C-alpha angles and dihedrals in degrees: 000000000000116000113157129170095336116182105239143162120235127196108207118197126177137175122194122188112198105181092316098321106117122206117187131187129186116177137157114214137177108254146174118238120199140170115198136148090006093302131108117223128198113190125184145148116255114240103162124069115042096234091054099038108124095021121126111229119201118188117195117193112195127207092251089057096257110143126204123195116195124184127191131179126047086012133015132211143144112209125185124208117192120167112255094006140096126227133182124226140170126229109209118205130174087255100046142298139281123209116219139177126216120212107191118204102173139006121183118181125185106167133143136156093292094053128257138174143304117198124182136178115194145144126230121211113199104182094312097326105112130193132183114224140192121189124185124179122180118185136186136175115259119248119239087255091053090048092056095054 
């Protein structure tokens, strides 16, 4: 399969539970969707939360189900999500850094050359402050009409 630099539309939905305080985000962004070396890539510019606005997010989905989320721009990070495992990462801001640990409960991937969906349940631990998180990304190739707009 060859899928390189395809113009796509991604719907990014997230739910974060911080001790009963729920934050939700639901945005649709222009994206690039690629398949190379056996891995899927979803790449888009952040437009939602202010601290991530202007960052480029690259999501790499490996054949074994491991998911990497890399952000560059106003902040940088490389987070690994692997079902049933914990991984440490560092968020680097202009003013300093925060160390976090991801604990991934579930990763469902249903992607092919036409698009599909990534769904993850995980918790984040930031020095004792924990949150429960749900991330869902659905992606589809833009039609010729959508590309011309």
